N, C-alpha and C positions, 0 to 999 in steps of 0.2 A: 748335811753341809749347808752352811748359810751363804746367802747371796744378797747383794744390795742391788736394787733397781733404782736408777736415777732418771728423773724426768726433768727436762729443761723447759723453761718458760721464756716467752717473748711478749712483753707487755703490749706492743703494737698489734701483734697477731691476736692476742686475747681481746683487746679493745675493739678489733674489727669484727668479732663474732657477734651477730645479731642477738639482742637480749633474749628473744624468744627461744634461741637454741641452747642457752645456758642450762635450762632445766634438763634437756635431753643429755647433754654432756655430763652433768652431775649424776643423773640417774644411771648412765652407763658405767661411770666410775664406781658408784656405790655398789652396783651389781657385781662388778669385778672384785671389789674388796670383800664383799660378803661371800662370794663363791670360794675364794681362797682362804678366808678365815674359817669357813665351814670345813674345809679339808685339813685345816691345821697347818697349812704351808705358809700362810701370811701371818707373820708375827707382829707386824705393825705397818701402818701407812701414815705418812706424815707430810702434810702440806706446809710449805714454808711461807713466811710473810713476804710481802713485796720487797724486791731488791733495794728499794729506797730506804727500807728500814734496817738493812744489814749494817753491821759494824765490823771493822777490822781492829783486832786487839794485838798489840805488840808490847813487849817488855823492853824498855830502854833504860839502861843503868839501874835495873831492879824495880822500876816503877812502870805501872801499866799506862800505855798510851792508846787512846781510843780515837779512831777516825771513822768517818762515814765510808761505807763500802757497799758492795764490792767494787773494785776498780777493774773492770773487765773491758777488753777491747772489742767486745761483741755485744749484741743485743740480748743474747740468750743468757740465762742464769739458772742455777739449780732451783727448781720450783717445788719439787717433792721427792721423797724417797720412800722405798718399800723394803722391808727386811723379810726375806724368805728363809724357810728351813725346809729343804727338799732333799730327796735321795741322791740326786746327782745334777751335774751341769745341764744335761739334756732336759731334765724337768724344769730347771730354772729358765732355760731358753723358751720352752713351751709357754710358760707363764708370762714371760716378758713379751712374747709375740702376741699374747692374748690381751695385752694392755689396750684399752679402747683407743688411745691416741697413737698406737704404733703404726697405723697406716699413714699418718701424716708427720709424725715426729719420731725420731729414734729413741730407743730406751737403752740406756747404758746398763750393762750387767757386770757386776764386780763380785768376785769371790771374797768371802770374809773368813780367812783362815784362822784368825785369832779372836778369841772372845775374852774381854777384859774383866769379867766377873764370874 
């Protein structure tokens, strides 16, 4: 069964982290990624660009319309996502709880019941 883990970001929070702590944060995340790649349960880990670079695309009268985005009413935005392939939801929950940032930020867990290819 596939599951998506979503991590939200907050630019102010990240900017408040002392520069010397970034290496530790990155090392912990790299270790997490490697641990679950090695088990075959992590299919991919993807960090997203800054929210200021996001675009919203709509089709209006058949033509694409592009605007800056996202337009959120909150400071948090999706910062990264992870695709898991695990035996069951219990295992997905274990992995989500092992996310290095899970002690300070929630990790959303979504089942992926449909595969498009």
